[in-house]
Each structure stands twice: as C-alpha cells, then as structure tokens.
N, C-alpha and C positions, 0 to 999 in steps of 0.2 A: 534188501528190505530197509536198511538204514537210509539209503539215498531216497527211496520213494517215500519214506516216512517224513524226511525233511521237506520233501516237496508238498506233502499233505499239510504240514505245519504252515508253510508259506501260503498255501491256497486259502487256509482258514484263519490266518493271523488276525484279520480284521474282526473276527468273531471272538477271539481270545484276548486281544490286547485291550488294556484299559478297563477290564471288567472286575478287577480285584477278586479273581477266582482263587480258590484254594488249590494247593498243589495236587491234592487227591483228585479234584475235578479235572485238572489238566491230564493227569495220568489216565483217568477214565476215558477222556477224549482220545488219547493216543491208543489206548488198548482197544477201544471200539473201532478205531480207524484202521488198525492193523489187519484184521481178517479180510477186509475188502481189497487189500493189495495182493493177497495170495494168488488169485488167478493170473496176475502178471509175473509175480516173483517166482513161483514154483516152476513153471515151464522154462523160464530163462535159467534158473539155477540148474535144472536137470541137463539142459543143453550145454551150458558152460562146463559143468563139472565132468560130464561124460567126455567132452572133447579134450579137456585138460588131462584127465586121468589116462585115457587110452592113448592120447598123444605122447604122454610121458612114458608109458610102457613101450611104445614103438620107438621113441627116441633113444631109450636106454637099452634097446635090443632085448627086452624081456619077452616080447612076443616071439622072437627068434628062438630064445631058450625054451619057451613053452612048446613051440612047434617041434624042436629037436627032441623033446621029451614025449611027443605024441599028443600034445594038448592043442587042439585047434582053436581058432578064434571064436567059433560058435560055442565051444565048451567053456571058454574063458568068459563069455558074455552071459552064459546060462543063468548063473546065480543072480547076477545083477538084473537080468531081464525079469526074473520071477519077482525080485524085490520091487522093481519099477512097476510091475503089474499091480502089486498090492498098494503101491503109492498112488497109482491111478484110481483104484477103488477108494482109497482114503481121501483123495482129492474130491471125488464125487460126494462122498458122505460129508466132508467138510463144507462143500459148497451148498449142500442141501440142508444142513443143520446149523453150523456155526455162523456162516456168513449171513443168512437171513436174520438170525437173532442179533448178531452184532450190528448189522445195518439198521435194524429197528431201534436199538439202543442209541446208535450213533445219531440218527436223525432226531430222535426225541431229546437227546442231550443238547444238540444244537438249538432246538426250539426253546429249551428251558434256559440255556445260557443267554439267548436273546432277551429274555424277560428280566434279566438281572438289572440292566440299565436301559430302560426303554427309550430314554432320550437319544441314545446312540443307535436305536433301531431304525430311525427315520433315514431311509436311503433315498436319495433323489430319484425322481422320475419313476416311482412305483408306489403303490399303495402300501401303507404300513399300519399294522394293528397296534393302537396305543390306547389302552383303557377302553372307554366306551365310544371311541371314534376310529375311523379309518382315515388316515391322512396321507396326502401326496404333495410333495414340494418339488419345484423345479431345481432349486439350488439351496445349499446351506453355506453360510459364511460367518465370519467373525472369529475371535480368538478361540472360542469353545464351540463353534458351529451353532450358536444360539439363535442366529438370525436366519429367517426363512424367506424364500421368494416364490411367488405364484403358488399359493396354498389352496388346495381343494380338500374339503373335509366332508365325509359322509358320517352322520351321527347314527348310532345304533338305537333301534327301538324294539318294543315288544313284538310288533307285527313285522313279518319278514319283508325285506325290500329296502331300497334307499329312498326315503320320503323326505329327508331333510339334508340339504346340501348347502355348504358354506364355501364361498370363494372369496379370496382376498389377494391383494397385490403383494403384501408382505406380512411378516409376523415375527414374533420373538418368544422364545421359551425361557421361563424364569422358574427357579426352584431353589430349595436349600436342602442340605443333607439331613436336617432334623424334621423335615416336613414330608408327609405322605402325599402331598399334592404338587402337581406341576401346573404352573399358570401359562397358558398360551394366549398371547395378546396379538390380535389380528388387526390390521390397518387397511382401510379403504377397500371395502368389499361388499358383497351382497349375501343375504340370507334367503334361501329358497325353501319353501315348505309345501309339499303336496297335500291338499286338503282331502280328507277321507269323506266319501259320500256313501249314502246307504243304497241308493238305487243305481242300476246299471246305466240308465239314461244320463244321469248326472255324472257318473264316472267317465263316460265316453267323452265328456267335454274337457276332461283333464284339468280341473281347476287347481290353481296354486296361488300362494302369496309370495311376494317379493319385497324384501326390506333392505334398503341401503344403509350402511353404517360407515362411520369414520374410524371407530375403534370398537372392538368386540373382544370380551374377555371370557375365556373358557378355563375352568378349574377342573383338572383331570385327576381323579382319585386313583392313586397307585398303591394303596395300602395292601391290596390283595397280592401284589408282586414282591412284597418285602421278604416273604419266606418261600422262595421258589424251591420246589422239590426237584432236584436234579435227576432223580430216578423215576419220575413220573412218565408213564407211557400212554400217550394219546394218539399216536399215529402208527398204524400197523397195516396199511393197505397198499403200500408201494410194491411195484413189480419186483424190486430187489429185496423185499422183506418177507417173501413167501417161499415155502419149500415146494417140492414137486407136486404133492397132493393138493396143496392150496392153490398153486398156479393153474392146475388143470380145472379146478372148480371155478376159479375166477375167469378163466378163458371161456368156459361154458356159459357163465353168467353174461359176460360181455358180448358173446356171440348171439345169445338169445335176445339181448337188448337191441343189438344192431338189426336183427331180423324183424323185431317188432316195430322198430322205428321205420324201416323201409316199407313194411306192410301198411302202417298207419299213414305214411306219406302217399302211397299209391291211392289209398282210400280217400284221403283228403283232396287229392287232385281230381279224382273222379267226381267227388261230391261238389267241387267248385265249378269245374268246367264241363262236366257231363250234362246230359239232357235233364237229369233230375234237378241239378242246381239251376239250370236255366228256367225250367218250369216253376221252380220255387220263387224266382225273382219276377216272373211274369204272371201275376195273379189275375189280371184282367184281360190277358191276351190268350188267344187260342193255344191250347196245350200242344206240345210237340211229342209225337210218339214214334216217328220214324228215325232211322239211323242217319239219314242224309237230309239236311235242311237247306232248302232254297228259299231264302227270305223273300225274293221277288214274287214268288208264287203264293205266299200266305199272308203277308202283312202290308199295311199301308206305309207311306213314307215316314210318318211320325213314329210308328211302331218299329220300323226298321232302325231308325236312329237310336231308339231306346235299347233295342237288342244289341246294336254295335257298342253302345256305351257300357252296357252291363258286361258284354264279352271282354271288352278292353280292360275294364277294371278287374275282372276276374283273372285275366291273363297276367296283369301286373302283380296282383296279389300272389298268384301261383309262382311267378318268377322270383319274387322276394322270398317266398317260403322255400323254394328249391335252393336258393343261394344259402339261406341260413341252415337248412337241413344238410346240404352238402358239406358245409363247414363242420357241422356237428359230427356227421358220419366220418369225415376225414380225420378229425381228432380222435374219434372212437377207434377207427381203424389203426391209427398210429399207436394208441394205447394197446390194442390187441397185438400188434406186431412186437411191441416191447415185452409184453408178457410172454408171448410165444418164444422170443429169442432168449429171454431169461430162463425159460424151461430148458431149451436146447443147450444153453451155455453150461449148465450143470453137468450134462453128459459129455460135452465137448472138452471140458477141462481135463478130465481123467484120460480121455483118448489122446489128447494132444501131449500130455506128459509122457505117455508110452511111446508115441511116434517120435517125439523129439529126442528121446534116448536112442532110438534106432537111427536117428540122423547124426547125433553127436558122437556116439561110440565108434561107428565105422569111419566117420570123418576124421576123428583123432588118430585112428590106426593108419589112415591113408596119408595124411599130411605129415605124420611122424614128428610133431612138435608139441611139447607140453609146456606147462608153466603159465605165466600171465602175459605172454606176448601175442604171437600170431593166433593162438586159439581164442583169446578174448576178442580180437578183431573179427575173426570169422564168425564166432558165436553170436556176437552182438549184431553183426550185419544180417545173419540169417534170422535172428529173432525179430529185429526191426521190420524186416520184410514180412515175416509171418504176422506181426502185430498190426502193421499198417494195412495189410490186406484185410485183416479182420475188422479193423475200424471202418474202412471204406465200405466193406460189405454190409456191416451193421447199419451204417448211415443210410445206405441205399435201401436196405430192407425196411428200415423204420419209415421211410417215405413211400414205401410200396413199390419201389423199382424192381426188386427181386423178392422171392418168397422169404419169410423169416427163417425157415429151415436152412436155406442156402446162406443167408447172412451169418448164421451162427457157425456153420460147418465149412464154409468156403476155404478158410486158411488151413483147416485140418485136412480137407480133401487135397489141397496143393502139396502139403508136406508128406502125405501118404506115399505117392509114387517116388518122391525123393528119398524117403527112408528105405524103401525096397531097393532102389537103385544102388544107394551107398552101401547097404548091407551086403548086397550081391557082389559088388566090386571088392569090398574089404575081405569077405570070407574066401574069395578066390585069389587073394594076393595081387589084385590089380589096382591101378591108380584110378584117378577120376576119369581118365580117357584112355583109349587104346592107342598108345603112341606108335606102335608098329604099323597100325593102319595108316596113320597120318604120314609116317616115314615112307611107306610104300608109295602113297599118292605123290609125295614130293619127288621121289626118285623117278617115277614114271614121267611126271611133268618135265623134270630136268632133262631126261634123256630125249624126250620129244623136241624140246627147244634146241638141244645140241644137234639133233638130226636135221631140223629145219635150217639151222645156221650153216651146216655142212653142205646141204643141197644148194643154198643160195650162193655160197662161196664157189662151188663148182661151176654154176651157171655164169657167174661174173668172169671166171677164168676162161 
C-alpha cells in the first residue's frame, strides 16, 4: 500500500505542487486515493502472505509435525480458508460501498483543487475552463509560464453553443495577489462572432462578423474562486463512482439510449433515401409508387439529371450522418463496456482473493521456502501475470474485442484451474510435477539409445 500510495502522489504531483494547500487537504487527498488501491493491494497481499506463511511452516518441518499428530494440510488450511471466504465477502462490500464513495470524493477534490490557482490550470493543447471563457494554448513559456502561444478562446454566453471565438498568435497573463482579476493580453489575432438571426432562412446563411486586432485585453473575474469549498460534490456519474444497484440502472439507461439512437438512425435513412423522401423532393414530377424505379421509362433527360443530383446529395448526407452516428455509437458502446466491467469487477475482486489464497497456500507448502526471498519472487511473478492478463482483457473488452464479462473475469478464470491443481498436489504431498514419471521416460529413452548403439557396434564388427 505504501509503494502504490507513493506512486499515486507522483502521478498527481502536478495538481498538488505550488497550490499552497493546507496539510489537511493533502491528507484528504491521500485518504480518498487509498481505497482505489485496494483492488490491487488486497489480492497481492493475500497471495504473498499465504506463500510466505505456509512456506515457512514447510521449511521448519511444522507440517511434518502436524501430519505425525494426525493433522492434515486440509485441516491446517480450514480455518484460514473460512477467514479468507469472509475476506472475499468483505472485499465485495468494500468495493460496492467504500470505493465508489471515496472515488466520488477523490474526483471532486481534484476538481476543487484545480480551482485554487486557475492560472496553473491552463494545460497546453487542451481546452481549460477559466472564469467565463474556455481557453486552449499550444505552448506556455516564460519564468512563470505567463506567456502563451497560439491561443484559442471560446467565450461563454447565456445561449448554449460557441458563438464567440477569439484566436491570437500570442498572449500574456498578468495579475496580482491582491486582485480578483486576471488580465489576459492577446496579440495579433481575430475576433469571430456568429450573428443570431430570427428566421431559419437567414440562419442557414450562417452570418458572422470578423474583426482583426493587434492587441486585445480580457479581464477575467476570479472572485468566485477565492473561497473554494474543497468538500463540494458536483460530479457523481462516473462508472467508478456507482454501486451495483446504480450501475445496473445506468446500464439500462445507456442501453435504452443506444437502442433509441439506432431506431432513429434507421428512420432517418429511410426518410432521406427512401421513395417518400424522393417524392417529397420531386414536387412537379410524376410520383413514384413502385419498389423498383427505372428512370429511363418514366422521365425525360432533364428530369433524370435532377433525380440523380437529388439522390447523390441524399447519399452524401446519409454517409456523413452514418459516420457521425457510428462515432457516437462507438463512444456510447465503450461507455457501456466500462460500466458493465465495473459491475463485474466488484464480484471478481472477492472471488480472486479466495482463489489466490488457494494458489499461495499450497504453493508455499510445495516449495518449502518462507521469508522474504523466493516466495516474494514467485508471488510477485504470479500476481504480475494475473494483473497484466486482466489489463489486456479489459482494454480489449473496452474496445469491443471481447465481451465485458470476459474482460473482467478472464484473469480469475485462469487462476481457478491453477488453484485447484496446486491444492490437489499439496494435499497429496506431491510436488509441482510427477518426477517419477519423467524419471521413467528418461530411463526408457536411455535404454533404447544404448540398445541401438550395441546393435550398430555388432554390425560394424
């Protein structure tokens, strides 16, 4: 846990450094980040401790003493197996209650920390929310990163949408500790404003105004960010912030939305490229009622050209609509996969804890080594294999390569037969492999080789 917590600090050091945060806020940050590490820490801990303890028993001949007293390995493992069973149940309850709550607080605390010094929020090559604008810059430079390069600004307005865009070659941020305003000075750019129109015909012309400037000054009011509530909760819909009941409800909602989008898309295509759509665009031409259209039998040359042009424009529009809808559906399906995997992960955590115990305990009894040497090497190797298989499976499931159920359970399915095999071998006082079988094979091959050599020697003589 300590090692992974240090890794978490390094991952988010840019969000904590230079913000003049209270020590209590940093402690909250670490406390909220700790539960999200449990799904990795707990299975590894169970695997390592079971290998170390049972390996130590076997190394010190304590299992031999138990067996001489009539205590089998199954009986020695019984109490710990029951304990691990309850640990698995506790792991599920923990992942279903504590982890979603802490994840919600962790995400919201990060969002609130970002607001403490908004000038540091401007990350190059992505849009950043700063006061009443969204700003994107290609590069920041200078002693305090106050100079900006290739600035794009979307100004927020009462009506939804981006109707005012400002682009500039460079800019500079100025401000003081005693002021609630940050001054943004832009150099050599253009100011674009989309003009609102009342009628649809005028809106279709997309009128806008463009103004070039050598210098443009924006005063951004940051007074609302002075007293940031670090405990404010504004984000609560992430797939890792929900429990089982909420995940099932969200999955149903997303599935219904996807089905509605697909039905709407089919209807839209039929409306555009079907006969109803063609008749709507051919007001002065003979109506088409048959399923098969032979243009040469019905229309003159000019009318044929008009029909071909209408059909071509409709097809182009449908292709663009299909591309945009496909991208939307792919993103929605990716979100569905994440929600479904998050649901299965809560159950897989408890099962994996139980199975890894039945991997570690018999493996420790077989290798007969305890302490911090060989057991650590074997345990970490097994866990890394288990962990990386899970990562690859989840990445593939997220992209739709395999079902989300398989992505969450594949690593658990792999260690299940391994746990059965190791437990079977250990309870019967056998090693990892049947050495007598291999010894017999080697003796047979050796005798055959000697016989062949003897025959060849006789023939030569």
